[in-house]
PAMAR-601067 format. One line per 2 residues: number of its first residue (from 0); for each residue y, x, z of N, C-alpha, C, O. Coordinates in steps of 0.05 Angstrom, whole numbers. Last residue first. Layout:
! PAMAR-601067
NUM> Y X Z Y X Z Y X Z Y X Z; ...
***
This chain:
! PAMAR-601067
420> 240 -360 -91 221 -350 -112 193 -349 -101 174 -341 -115; 273 -373 -50 273 -390 -73 254 -382 -95 254 -395 -116
418> 280 -307 -29 286 -335 -23 287 -351 -49 301 -343 -68; 226 -264 -47 254 -270 -47 258 -300 -42 241 -316 -49
416> 171 -262 -30 186 -238 -38 216 -242 -36 231 -225 -26; 158 -313 -9 145 -289 1 161 -264 -5 163 -246 12
414> 176 -362 -28 194 -346 -11 182 -321 -1 195 -307 15; 111 -389 -34 140 -392 -39 157 -376 -18 152 -378 6
412> 54 -381 -48 70 -363 -31 100 -365 -35 113 -345 -39; 54 -428 -96 41 -403 -89 60 -385 -73 79 -374 -85
410> 84 -472 -113 63 -477 -93 50 -451 -83 36 -452 -63; 125 -484 -151 130 -467 -128 109 -471 -106 116 -473 -82
408> 119 -510 -198 121 -527 -175 126 -511 -149 131 -523 -128; 114 -467 -235 138 -484 -236 141 -502 -211 164 -509 -204
406> 89 -412 -240 87 -430 -217 111 -448 -216 127 -446 -197; 98 -385 -288 72 -384 -276 68 -405 -255 46 -415 -251
404> 152 -399 -299 132 -401 -320 103 -402 -308 86 -417 -317; 179 -387 -252 180 -414 -263 158 -419 -284 148 -441 -286
402> 171 -332 -249 160 -350 -228 158 -378 -239 138 -392 -235; 201 -316 -294 172 -311 -293 159 -329 -272 138 -340 -278
400> 252 -333 -277 240 -345 -301 210 -340 -302 195 -358 -309; 260 -300 -233 259 -329 -229 247 -343 -253 232 -362 -249
398> 262 -250 -258 241 -256 -238 238 -286 -234 216 -296 -232; 308 -256 -288 283 -252 -301 260 -259 -283 241 -272 -291
396> 346 -259 -247 343 -282 -265 316 -280 -280 303 -301 -284; 341 -208 -225 334 -232 -209 330 -256 -226 312 -273 -221
394> 360 -178 -267 332 -176 -260 323 -199 -243 300 -209 -245; 414 -194 -267 397 -198 -291 368 -197 -285 352 -212 -295
392> 432 -182 -213 431 -209 -224 413 -213 -248 398 -232 -249; 387 -135 -179 412 -141 -194 410 -168 -207 387 -177 -213
390> 352 -150 -119 352 -146 -148 380 -151 -160 394 -169 -151; 338 -116 -58 353 -137 -73 355 -130 -102 361 -107 -110
388> 273 -96 -41 299 -87 -52 313 -110 -66 302 -121 -85; 247 -141 10 245 -124 -14 273 -117 -25 292 -130 -18
386> 272 -167 53 249 -150 57 245 -131 34 240 -107 38; 336 -181 75 320 -177 51 297 -158 56 301 -135 63
384> 335 -219 136 340 -193 123 324 -190 97 300 -197 98; 314 -268 151 343 -265 146 351 -239 132 371 -239 117
382> 260 -265 158 270 -289 146 300 -287 139 310 -302 122; 252 -218 185 243 -219 157 253 -244 143 254 -245 119
380> 270 -235 236 285 -214 221 278 -215 192 295 -214 174; 233 -272 251 261 -281 248 278 -260 233 297 -267 220
378> 186 -241 253 189 -261 232 218 -270 229 227 -275 206; 199 -170 262 194 -196 273 199 -217 252 216 -213 234
376> 170 -123 215 192 -133 232 184 -160 242 165 -173 232; 149 -77 167 142 -91 192 168 -98 207 186 -81 211
374> 171 -62 118 142 -66 120 135 -82 145 117 -99 145; 220 -69 76 216 -73 104 187 -81 109 180 -104 103
372> 232 -22 26 217 -46 33 214 -46 63 206 -27 75; 280 6 -20 268 5 6 254 -22 10 263 -43 0
370> 297 56 -70 294 28 -61 278 28 -35 264 47 -29; 347 102 -96 320 93 -90 319 64 -83 337 49 -89
368> 395 132 -100 382 122 -124 353 113 -120 337 115 -138; 422 145 -55 403 165 -65 390 156 -91 374 172 -103
366> 450 99 -45 466 123 -52 448 145 -63 457 162 -79; 408 66 -31 423 60 -56 438 85 -64 439 91 -88
364> 395 88 19 375 89 -3 389 84 -30 383 98 -50; 441 77 48 432 104 45 413 107 21 415 126 6
362> 444 20 46 466 37 36 457 65 30 464 76 10; 395 4 69 401 -4 42 423 14 30 421 23 7
360> 401 26 121 379 34 104 386 28 75 383 46 58; 446 -1 141 447 28 138 425 38 119 430 56 103
358> 426 -53 141 450 -47 125 451 -17 120 457 -8 98; 384 -49 177 378 -56 149 402 -50 131 398 -41 108
356> 410 -38 225 394 -17 212 389 -23 183 389 -5 166; 441 -68 259 450 -65 231 434 -44 216 444 -33 196
354> 413 -65 307 417 -91 294 425 -88 265 416 -104 248; 372 -31 338 390 -23 316 394 -48 299 382 -51 278
352> 333 -42 375 360 -50 382 380 -44 360 404 -52 362; 287 -19 356 289 -48 354 318 -58 360 326 -79 350
350> 297 39 315 298 27 342 301 -3 340 317 -12 324; 251 48 260 278 47 272 277 34 299 258 20 305
348> 213 89 222 211 70 244 238 70 259 245 91 270; 201 102 157 222 104 176 218 81 197 219 58 190
346> 173 143 107 168 122 126 189 125 149 193 147 158; 187 159 43 196 164 70 190 139 87 200 118 81
344> 166 190 -14 162 166 2 169 174 31 157 192 42; 179 239 -35 188 215 -50 184 189 -35 196 169 -42
342> 157 281 -8 184 273 0 194 248 -14 215 238 -7; 105 284 -28 123 308 -30 152 301 -24 170 314 -34
340> 83 236 -10 89 239 -38 109 262 -43 128 259 -58; 116 228 55 92 229 38 102 233 9 126 233 4
338> 141 236 120 145 240 91 118 242 77 100 256 86; 171 200 172 146 213 163 149 214 132 157 194 120
336> 217 191 228 209 192 199 182 206 195 173 221 212; 253 147 269 233 169 268 221 168 240 216 146 229
334> 322 132 288 297 128 274 279 152 276 287 174 283; 373 116 306 353 127 324 325 125 313 306 117 327
332> 408 103 265 391 82 275 370 91 296 352 76 302; 439 148 250 452 122 252 434 101 266 445 82 278
330> 405 192 249 429 193 265 441 166 270 452 160 291; 366 174 214 358 181 241 383 182 260 382 173 283
328> 396 169 168 387 145 181 377 150 209 379 133 226; 405 224 156 428 205 159 419 180 174 434 171 192
326> 353 243 151 371 254 172 394 235 177 401 230 200; 333 213 107 321 210 133 340 220 155 342 207 176
324> 367 233 66 367 204 73 355 200 101 367 185 116; 353 288 68 381 279 74 382 250 81 396 242 100
322> 298 287 54 307 297 80 335 288 87 340 281 110; 299 260 0 285 250 24 295 260 50 301 244 68
320> 319 282 -45 338 267 -28 325 258 -2 340 250 16; 277 304 -72 298 323 -62 317 309 -44 331 323 -28
318> 248 258 -88 238 276 -66 260 294 -55 260 299 -31; 284 197 -93 278 223 -106 270 243 -84 283 245 -64
316> 250 146 -54 274 161 -62 266 185 -78 242 194 -77; 230 92 -19 223 107 -43 249 120 -54 267 106 -63
314> 212 76 46 234 83 28 223 99 5 208 119 9; 195 28 88 182 45 69 203 51 47 210 33 31
312> 205 15 158 214 15 130 198 35 113 189 55 123; 193 -24 214 183 -2 198 191 -5 169 186 -26 157
310> 213 -39 280 215 -45 252 208 -20 235 217 2 242; 164 -28 332 190 -20 319 190 -29 290 170 -27 277
308> 134 -81 368 132 -59 350 159 -53 337 175 -71 331; 160 -97 434 154 -105 407 152 -81 388 167 -61 392
306> 127 -65 491 151 -73 475 142 -82 447 120 -76 438; 82 -46 513 91 -72 521 114 -82 505 121 -106 507
304> 103 21 507 81 3 514 92 -24 524 110 -24 541; 149 35 453 142 35 481 121 14 487 120 -7 475
302> 119 41 388 142 41 406 132 41 435 108 47 440; 78 48 352 89 21 355 114 20 373 128 0 373
300> 71 103 305 68 89 330 83 62 331 98 55 313; 68 136 262 95 129 272 94 113 298 115 110 311
298> 17 141 244 28 163 260 56 157 271 66 172 288; 2 102 210 -4 97 238 8 119 256 9 115 280
296> 5 99 154 30 101 170 25 96 199 44 87 213; -39 103 122 -35 77 135 -11 77 154 -6 57 168
294> -36 156 102 -39 133 84 -30 107 97 -15 91 86; -38 187 149 -14 187 132 -14 162 114 7 149 112
292> -90 175 166 -67 170 184 -41 169 168 -24 152 173; -119 193 123 -120 164 130 -97 157 148 -85 136 145
290> -109 247 128 -97 232 105 -100 202 108 -84 187 96; -136 260 176 -107 264 173 -96 247 151 -75 235 154
288> -190 248 162 -176 234 184 -146 236 181 -132 216 183; -200 286 122 -202 258 116 -187 241 137 -172 223 129
286> -196 334 151 -178 329 129 -177 299 123 -156 288 118; -239 328 186 -212 329 197 -191 324 175 -171 311 180
284> -282 328 149 -277 305 166 -248 305 176 -235 284 176; -262 379 108 -278 355 108 -268 333 126 -248 320 121
282> -216 423 142 -239 418 124 -250 390 128 -247 378 150; -152 453 141 -170 432 151 -192 428 132 -188 428 107
280> -121 516 155 -135 498 137 -151 477 152 -162 483 173; -55 545 165 -83 539 173 -95 521 152 -81 511 134
278> 1 587 182 -14 570 162 -43 568 171 -54 586 183; 68 601 199 40 600 207 26 580 189 37 560 181
276> 112 612 142 106 610 170 76 609 175 60 615 157; 124 626 90 141 606 103 135 603 133 152 593 148
274> 86 657 66 110 671 76 129 652 91 148 661 105; 47 623 46 43 636 72 68 649 83 70 653 108
272> 48 600 -3 65 588 18 64 603 44 80 597 62; 14 630 -37 41 621 -46 59 613 -24 83 618 -25
270> -32 637 -7 -16 661 -15 12 653 -24 31 668 -19; -46 585 -1 -40 600 22 -24 625 16 -6 633 30
268> -57 573 -55 -35 559 -41 -27 574 -16 -3 576 -9; -101 606 -64 -77 610 -80 -53 597 -66 -31 608 -65
266> -138 583 -29 -130 611 -26 -104 617 -40 -87 631 -30; -143 532 -53 -133 535 -25 -123 564 -20 -102 568 -8
264> -165 547 -102 -139 535 -101 -126 536 -73 -102 541 -70; -216 566 -86 -197 584 -100 -169 573 -99 -150 588 -95
262> -238 521 -62 -235 546 -46 -214 564 -59 -197 576 -46; -239 486 -105 -223 480 -81 -218 505 -65 -195 509 -56
260> -275 512 -139 -248 508 -148 -229 502 -124 -207 512 -122; -323 510 -111 -311 536 -116 -281 533 -125 -265 550 -118
258> -329 449 -107 -327 468 -85 -314 495 -91 -294 501 -78; -288 405 -145 -312 421 -142 -308 443 -122 -286 455 -119
256> -239 370 -105 -253 375 -130 -279 390 -125 -291 387 -104; -172 376 -77 -198 364 -79 -212 372 -105 -198 380 -124
254> -121 392 -29 -134 397 -55 -162 386 -54 -175 387 -34; -60 377 5 -89 372 1 -98 379 -28 -83 375 -47
252> -17 400 52 -22 400 23 -52 397 19 -67 414 28; 30 386 104 2 385 94 1 383 64 15 367 52
250> 64 409 159 67 403 131 39 407 118 27 428 121; 86 392 223 63 400 207 67 391 178 73 367 173
248> 125 415 278 122 399 254 100 410 237 95 434 237; 90 432 339 110 436 319 106 416 296 85 403 294
246> 45 431 369 70 433 383 94 438 364 115 447 372; -8 427 354 8 448 342 34 452 357 44 475 359
244> -41 386 368 -37 408 387 -20 430 377 -16 450 391; -44 352 325 -31 342 349 -25 365 369 -6 363 384
242> -70 388 288 -44 376 282 -30 368 308 -7 376 313; -118 403 309 -101 424 297 -73 414 293 -54 429 293
240> -139 353 324 -130 371 344 -111 393 333 -91 400 345; -126 291 298 -136 318 290 -123 338 309 -99 341 309
238> -101 245 309 -127 249 322 -139 276 316 -160 283 326; -30 250 320 -53 252 303 -79 256 320 -78 267 342
236> 17 250 349 -1 226 351 -26 228 335 -43 210 336; 45 296 336 32 294 363 13 270 365 -4 270 383
234> 67 284 286 44 303 288 30 300 315 5 302 316; 110 251 301 87 240 285 63 258 288 41 248 291
232> 144 287 329 133 263 342 109 251 327 89 243 340; 152 330 288 138 334 313 127 308 326 104 307 332
230> 140 307 220 156 318 241 142 317 268 121 304 270; 97 320 170 97 305 195 116 319 215 109 340 225
228> 93 312 101 106 327 123 108 309 147 118 287 146; 47 318 46 60 303 67 72 322 87 63 344 91
226> 11 309 -9 33 327 0 50 312 20 66 295 12; -48 311 -49 -34 300 -25 -13 319 -16 -18 343 -14
224> -69 339 -90 -74 310 -89 -62 296 -65 -66 272 -61; -52 391 -135 -50 380 -108 -54 350 -109 -43 336 -126
222> -66 431 -175 -75 404 -175 -76 392 -147 -97 383 -137; -43 481 -182 -66 479 -164 -76 450 -160 -92 445 -142
220> 1 501 -209 -22 492 -225 -47 486 -208 -69 485 -219; 58 470 -176 40 492 -182 17 482 -199 14 458 -203
218> 86 426 -159 93 437 -185 75 460 -194 77 469 -217; 66 419 -108 60 399 -128 66 409 -157 52 402 -175
216> 88 465 -84 59 462 -85 52 442 -107 33 447 -122; 143 456 -87 132 479 -100 102 477 -103 90 485 -124
214> 146 410 -56 154 409 -84 142 432 -99 133 429 -122; 131 430 -6 114 411 -19 120 408 -49 102 406 -65
212> 175 464 3 148 476 1 129 456 -13 113 465 -30; 216 426 6 217 447 -14 190 459 -18 182 464 -41
210> 199 398 50 199 384 25 202 404 2 190 400 -19; 206 439 89 180 428 84 179 414 57 160 417 42
208> 261 447 89 244 469 81 216 458 74 203 468 55; 277 396 109 286 405 82 268 428 72 260 428 48
206> 252 393 160 247 373 139 254 384 111 238 381 93; 227 457 182 245 434 184 240 416 160 227 424 141
204> 162 480 200 183 478 180 201 454 187 192 433 196; 117 486 234 143 494 243 166 492 224 188 500 229
202> 62 505 192 72 496 218 101 505 222 109 526 214; 20 479 141 41 497 148 54 487 174 57 463 177
200> -47 472 119 -26 464 138 -6 486 142 -13 510 146; -86 449 67 -71 472 77 -49 461 94 -33 444 86
198> -147 417 65 -118 413 68 -106 438 80 -115 447 101; -201 399 21 -189 417 42 -159 412 42 -147 404 22
196> -261 372 -1 -233 368 4 -224 387 26 -237 390 47; -312 369 -52 -301 381 -28 -271 375 -26 -257 372 -46
194> -324 334 -93 -346 347 -79 -336 359 -52 -351 359 -33; -290 271 -98 -290 301 -99 -313 312 -83 -322 301 -63
192> -320 217 -135 -309 228 -110 -309 258 -111 -327 270 -123; -303 192 -199 -321 208 -182 -307 218 -157 -283 226 -159
190> -270 127 -199 -273 155 -208 -292 170 -190 -298 162 -167; -260 62 -229 -266 80 -206 -270 108 -217 -274 112 -241
188> -221 7 -248 -231 33 -256 -237 49 -230 -220 50 -212; -238 -62 -236 -223 -38 -231 -237 -13 -243 -261 -13 -247
186> -228 -130 -238 -243 -108 -249 -226 -83 -247 -203 -83 -256; -231 -188 -197 -217 -165 -208 -236 -145 -218 -259 -142 -208
184> -225 -258 -185 -242 -235 -191 -225 -213 -203 -206 -218 -218; -185 -293 -171 -212 -299 -161 -230 -275 -165 -250 -271 -150
182> -117 -294 -152 -138 -280 -166 -165 -287 -154 -168 -288 -129; -68 -339 -161 -88 -331 -141 -111 -319 -156 -125 -333 -171
180> -1 -323 -184 -28 -333 -188 -46 -324 -165 -40 -304 -151; 50 -311 -164 47 -321 -191 20 -333 -196 18 -353 -211
178> 49 -291 -113 70 -311 -119 67 -323 -147 79 -343 -153; 18 -249 -94 7 -275 -95 27 -298 -101 21 -321 -96
176> 49 -202 -101 44 -213 -74 35 -242 -74 42 -258 -57; 57 -172 -146 69 -198 -145 64 -213 -119 75 -235 -115
174> 29 -125 -150 55 -124 -138 70 -150 -137 93 -151 -130; -2 -143 -207 -3 -122 -186 25 -118 -175 43 -109 -189
172> 15 -178 -247 5 -189 -222 3 -169 -200 5 -176 -176; 34 -141 -286 52 -162 -276 41 -172 -249 57 -175 -230
170> -9 -110 -300 14 -97 -288 33 -117 -275 46 -111 -256; -40 -150 -323 -50 -135 -300 -27 -122 -285 -25 -123 -261
168> -14 -168 -367 -12 -184 -344 -23 -170 -319 -16 -178 -296; 18 -144 -416 0 -131 -397 2 -146 -370 18 -139 -353
166> 21 -185 -474 32 -177 -449 11 -165 -431 -12 -174 -430; -17 -159 -529 4 -176 -519 15 -166 -493 17 -142 -489
164> -75 -129 -506 -61 -140 -529 -41 -160 -519 -47 -176 -502; -110 -78 -475 -86 -95 -474 -77 -103 -502 -71 -86 -518
162> -149 -42 -467 -158 -69 -472 -134 -89 -474 -138 -113 -474; -167 14 -452 -151 6 -475 -159 -23 -483 -173 -27 -503
160> -204 15 -408 -176 20 -404 -159 10 -427 -138 -2 -423; -250 -41 -401 -243 -14 -410 -213 -10 -407 -198 -30 -404
158> -258 -93 -388 -274 -73 -374 -269 -45 -384 -284 -27 -376; -197 -129 -387 -225 -128 -393 -239 -107 -376 -232 -102 -353
156> -140 -174 -390 -153 -148 -390 -182 -150 -396 -191 -169 -408; -144 -238 -358 -130 -218 -373 -144 -191 -370 -160 -187 -352
154> -151 -310 -354 -160 -282 -349 -144 -263 -366 -132 -271 -386; -142 -373 -320 -138 -354 -342 -149 -327 -334 -155 -322 -311
152> -133 -440 -302 -150 -416 -300 -146 -399 -324 -146 -408 -347; -77 -472 -277 -91 -465 -302 -107 -439 -297 -96 -419 -288
150> -41 -489 -240 -70 -497 -236 -85 -492 -262 -105 -506 -267; 6 -466 -242 3 -490 -259 -25 -502 -256 -31 -522 -268
148> -1 -420 -215 12 -442 -201 13 -467 -217 21 -488 -207; -66 -398 -240 -37 -397 -238 -27 -420 -221 -42 -438 -213
146> -122 -364 -222 -112 -391 -227 -82 -390 -221 -73 -381 -200; -160 -310 -254 -141 -322 -234 -135 -351 -241 -142 -360 -263
144> -190 -248 -264 -192 -276 -269 -175 -289 -247 -176 -281 -224; -173 -184 -294 -176 -203 -271 -181 -231 -282 -176 -236 -306
142> -174 -112 -306 -174 -140 -314 -177 -158 -290 -183 -148 -268; -162 -61 -287 -169 -64 -315 -168 -93 -324 -161 -99 -347
140> -124 -25 -245 -133 -52 -249 -137 -57 -279 -118 -58 -295; -102 24 -241 -131 23 -240 -142 -5 -243 -166 -9 -242
138> -48 18 -239 -58 34 -261 -89 34 -262 -100 43 -282; -39 -8 -191 -38 -24 -216 -49 -9 -240 -57 -21 -260
136> -39 33 -154 -62 14 -155 -62 0 -182 -83 -4 -193; -14 93 -188 -12 70 -169 -37 52 -172 -52 55 -191
134> -40 161 -194 -25 138 -202 -27 115 -182 -40 118 -161; -63 209 -180 -80 189 -193 -65 164 -202 -76 148 -217
132> -21 241 -157 -40 252 -177 -54 231 -193 -57 233 -218; 8 211 -123 23 232 -138 5 245 -160 15 257 -179
130> -29 179 -97 -13 167 -119 1 189 -136 5 185 -160; -54 197 -53 -63 208 -79 -48 197 -102 -53 204 -125
128> -34 168 -9 -23 195 -15 -31 206 -43 -16 221 -54; -41 100 -36 -39 120 -15 -29 147 -25 -17 149 -46
126> -15 36 -53 -27 61 -61 -22 82 -39 -2 81 -25; -15 -31 -67 -14 -12 -45 -29 14 -53 -53 13 -60
124> -2 -80 -94 1 -54 -107 4 -32 -86 22 -15 -87; -13 -130 -76 10 -117 -64 15 -89 -75 34 -75 -66
122> -58 -140 -106 -36 -159 -107 -10 -148 -96 12 -155 -104; -91 -97 -89 -80 -98 -117 -57 -117 -119 -37 -111 -133
120> -101 -111 -36 -90 -84 -42 -78 -84 -70 -56 -72 -74; -124 -162 -44 -99 -159 -29 -86 -132 -35 -61 -131 -39
118> -172 -149 -70 -151 -165 -84 -124 -163 -70 -104 -162 -84; -199 -121 -30 -192 -108 -55 -169 -123 -69 -150 -111 -79
116> -175 -131 38 -191 -137 15 -181 -123 -10 -159 -113 -11; -182 -118 108 -167 -115 83 -186 -118 59 -209 -109 59
114> -201 -123 158 -210 -143 140 -195 -141 113 -196 -159 97; -224 -69 200 -204 -81 182 -217 -102 164 -240 -99 155
112> -253 -80 265 -253 -68 239 -233 -83 221 -226 -106 225; -251 -96 318 -270 -110 300 -270 -100 272 -285 -109 255
110> -211 -65 338 -238 -60 347 -258 -73 329 -280 -63 326; -166 -90 315 -173 -62 307 -202 -56 315 -217 -42 300
108> -166 -138 342 -170 -138 313 -179 -110 304 -198 -107 288; -155 -121 393 -180 -133 388 -186 -133 358 -209 -128 350
106> -102 -102 388 -123 -83 395 -151 -94 389 -169 -80 380; -75 -135 330 -78 -132 358 -100 -111 363 -115 -104 345
104> -41 -110 270 -64 -122 285 -62 -118 315 -48 -99 324; -2 -85 241 3 -112 250 -17 -122 271 -11 -140 286
102> -20 -36 228 8 -38 233 15 -65 246 35 -68 261; -73 -43 214 -67 -33 241 -37 -33 247 -30 -32 271
100> -68 -60 160 -78 -78 181 -71 -69 209 -63 -85 225; -55 -32 116 -34 -35 136 -43 -53 159 -26 -61 175
98> -85 14 80 -93 -9 97 -73 -12 119 -73 3 138; -78 37 13 -69 36 41 -79 11 55 -82 -10 42
96> -126 62 -32 -110 39 -22 -103 40 7 -120 45 24; -131 106 -72 -131 109 -43 -116 86 -29 -95 91 -17
94> -139 109 -125 -111 104 -117 -109 102 -86 -87 98 -76; -193 116 -133 -176 139 -135 -148 134 -125 -134 153 -116
92> -245 96 -100 -221 84 -110 -200 106 -110 -190 113 -88; -304 135 -119 -283 126 -101 -262 109 -115 -261 109 -140
90> -373 160 -114 -349 152 -128 -329 141 -109 -334 138 -85; -426 169 -99 -407 191 -100 -383 185 -117 -374 201 -133
88> -454 123 -89 -457 135 -116 -437 158 -120 -431 165 -143; -438 110 -39 -467 113 -44 -472 125 -71 -494 137 -75
86> -384 100 -47 -392 125 -34 -421 131 -38 -430 154 -40; -385 49 -69 -377 71 -85 -386 98 -73 -396 115 -88
84> -401 19 -24 -417 18 -49 -410 42 -67 -428 54 -79; -358 31 10 -385 39 18 -403 39 -7 -420 57 -10
82> -315 8 -16 -316 37 -13 -343 47 -5 -351 69 -13; -329 -47 -13 -325 -34 -39 -328 -4 -36 -343 9 -51
80> -329 -55 42 -354 -59 27 -352 -45 0 -371 -33 -9; -275 -44 54 -296 -28 66 -323 -31 51 -337 -11 48
78> -248 -84 27 -246 -57 17 -268 -39 29 -279 -22 15; -284 -145 18 -271 -126 35 -270 -98 23 -289 -89 10
76> -267 -191 -33 -287 -172 -24 -274 -150 -6 -254 -138 -15; -232 -226 -55 -231 -223 -26 -254 -205 -16 -259 -205 8
74> -244 -227 -111 -219 -216 -101 -218 -210 -71 -205 -191 -62; -307 -202 -132 -290 -224 -125 -266 -213 -109 -269 -193 -95
72> -309 -146 -177 -315 -159 -152 -297 -183 -148 -275 -184 -160; -331 -93 -218 -319 -120 -217 -328 -133 -191 -351 -132 -183
70> -321 -27 -238 -331 -45 -218 -316 -71 -220 -292 -71 -222; -336 32 -275 -323 6 -275 -337 -11 -253 -362 -11 -251
68> -360 78 -296 -337 80 -278 -322 54 -276 -297 55 -276; -406 78 -324 -383 70 -339 -357 72 -322 -335 68 -332
66> -443 90 -285 -442 108 -308 -417 102 -325 -407 120 -338; -437 48 -248 -428 75 -241 -425 93 -265 -407 109 -266
64> -421 -13 -252 -433 5 -271 -424 33 -265 -404 42 -277; -426 -73 -220 -419 -45 -215 -435 -27 -234 -459 -26 -232
62> -408 -138 -208 -419 -120 -228 -409 -92 -223 -384 -88 -222; -393 -165 -161 -406 -179 -183 -420 -161 -202 -442 -167 -212
60> -390 -165 -95 -389 -146 -117 -406 -158 -140 -430 -161 -138; -355 -216 -62 -381 -207 -72 -375 -186 -94 -357 -190 -111
58> -320 -269 -40 -327 -242 -32 -354 -234 -42 -375 -244 -32; -288 -317 -28 -291 -305 -54 -297 -275 -51 -280 -258 -57
56> -277 -332 23 -304 -337 14 -309 -325 -14 -332 -323 -22; -223 -322 30 -242 -303 42 -270 -308 32 -287 -289 33
54> -178 -350 15 -196 -340 -6 -219 -323 4 -233 -311 -12; -144 -403 37 -160 -382 47 -181 -374 26 -199 -389 20
52> -84 -428 38 -105 -424 17 -121 -399 25 -112 -377 19; -54 -472 83 -64 -445 79 -86 -445 57 -105 -461 59
50> 7 -510 77 -22 -507 81 -30 -479 74 -15 -464 62; 60 -508 68 50 -531 82 21 -529 89 10 -545 105
48> 106 -451 73 82 -465 63 75 -490 80 84 -492 103; 141 -402 63 149 -430 68 127 -448 58 130 -460 36
46> 126 -341 94 121 -360 71 127 -388 80 120 -397 102; 171 -291 113 153 -313 121 150 -333 99 170 -342 88
44> 170 -235 67 184 -255 81 164 -277 91 143 -280 79; 124 -179 79 140 -197 63 155 -217 80 152 -217 104
42> 69 -180 119 82 -163 99 97 -181 80 85 -197 65; 39 -211 151 65 -204 162 80 -185 143 102 -174 150
40> -8 -215 124 8 -239 127 36 -233 137 54 -249 132; -47 -176 115 -19 -171 106 -1 -196 107 18 -199 92
38> -97 -192 130 -85 -168 143 -56 -163 135 -42 -147 148; -125 -233 108 -104 -240 127 -91 -216 140 -75 -219 158
36> -162 -230 68 -171 -222 95 -150 -228 116 -156 -227 140; -128 -271 37 -155 -262 33 -167 -255 60 -180 -271 72
34> -82 -325 27 -92 -303 42 -120 -296 34 -135 -314 25; -24 -359 10 -49 -348 -1 -57 -324 16 -41 -306 19
32> 4 -419 29 4 -390 35 -23 -379 27 -44 -389 37; 29 -470 -14 7 -457 -1 13 -428 6 27 -414 -10
30> 62 -533 -19 63 -504 -20 41 -491 -3 35 -500 19; 45 -589 -51 40 -576 -25 41 -546 -27 22 -534 -38
28> 47 -630 -90 70 -613 -85 68 -601 -56 86 -604 -40; 2 -656 -105 14 -665 -80 39 -650 -73 52 -656 -53
26> -10 -628 -152 -7 -657 -153 7 -668 -128 23 -687 -130; -14 -576 -133 7 -582 -152 12 -613 -153 35 -622 -153
24> -58 -580 -98 -32 -572 -88 -9 -579 -107 12 -587 -98; -99 -597 -134 -90 -614 -112 -63 -607 -102 -46 -624 -98
22> -101 -551 -165 -94 -576 -178 -85 -596 -157 -66 -611 -161; -118 -513 -127 -91 -511 -139 -82 -537 -153 -59 -544 -152
20> -169 -533 -117 -150 -531 -95 -121 -529 -106 -103 -542 -96; -193 -527 -167 -190 -554 -155 -169 -554 -133 -152 -572 -131
18> -194 -471 -171 -179 -487 -190 -173 -515 -179 -151 -525 -183; -229 -460 -129 -202 -450 -128 -184 -466 -147 -161 -473 -140
16> -275 -482 -148 -262 -496 -126 -234 -486 -122 -216 -501 -113; -286 -443 -187 -282 -471 -195 -267 -486 -173 -249 -502 -179
14> -294 -397 -158 -270 -399 -175 -265 -427 -184 -242 -435 -187; -315 -418 -91 -318 -403 -116 -293 -408 -133 -274 -421 -125
12> -300 -442 -45 -324 -426 -44 -328 -410 -69 -344 -391 -69; -235 -450 -16 -253 -452 -38 -277 -433 -36 -273 -410 -27
10> -206 -476 34 -223 -453 32 -243 -456 9 -266 -464 14; -147 -496 61 -164 -500 38 -180 -474 35 -168 -453 33
8> -120 -520 122 -134 -498 108 -150 -509 85 -166 -527 87; -97 -565 146 -81 -541 144 -94 -519 126 -79 -502 116
6> -116 -624 110 -109 -610 134 -94 -584 128 -81 -582 107; -136 -652 70 -107 -653 72 -98 -640 97 -75 -643 105
4> -190 -627 29 -178 -635 54 -148 -636 53 -136 -621 37; -213 -656 -32 -200 -634 -18 -188 -644 8 -178 -666 10
2> -274 -676 -56 -250 -686 -42 -238 -663 -26 -251 -651 -8; -309 -643 -85 -300 -669 -96 -275 -679 -82 -257 -688 -96
0> -331 -589 -95 -308 -595 -78 -295 -621 -88 -272 -621 -98
***
């Protein structure tokens, strides 16, 4: 890559060219928007960039050792490719990375399949329903290679869990949304896939009763790996007939593992929760479909046909506070809710006309001791409304110092998370 283009797109073919691209951007003071598959360009504040740094060519599984439960891949390797390679060896990404592509994509994009990448999921620290058991995406990132906003190539971590000396940069970059460094390669921990998966369904519970039931299930010895509650509107949109045809709210508890163990734990959960109302089980394919719908928040829908998609919030609150927070915001903003993580994660789709919805969301979440992220909204809204939880002054100053150390020229995704950072 002897001469870098001065046009709109830089597309390095390898890690060396990535370094050259960053050196050019720093020398020319050209802010870059960093993308891999491009499925999350609408996640976060609009980036104040002069050019696009397209990492999609950095795509390849470099090293996979199933016996060691470790995989290394270039950062823009599609999640679908990673998951297919793991499935062939009965393994999985235990953090169940969410794919928000369908929240933003056009119908044509959806038909062509998701372009979500492994590096994107890790950079945004996206975790699915299994987070309550397996931990967050950052907990599975063992190491990486990257180029900082100083145009310095560096690496951190390694190929084993106990590999940290000094600062844990893996934890720092996971969730930094590409504002500190552009990753070229990542190494992750993988785990054996469950032999069997089943989901216990409860029907007709109100939100508070459902979260109580989920809390009891998670606190039980039955190793629950998913705990979600779908109010009636969300349940009706499911592709699973048992759920969409229930005509009532659906509360779901997932168990996974060896076949006999799953059967025994399902039976125990049914005995524990059966007194709360009608109960059913989902097996295999139907269970997988339901948890993908919960993972990707597709059950909240886009709104009226032809209208702009409804603003979508992701609220993290103490599980016991979830129903009250949702009820308050539903009354104030004409919102629709979906609960995951046994009530600790509340998805909230608000009416587009609710101009002050962000103020109501922030106030309600703060009162509950949680935080909120605006996952989907029009660009003009994301440019003016805080997308991520506003930081207290001391934390904001620390974030600014970290940004200044990794990216003093402000060339990597400037303004993606906070104005001026």
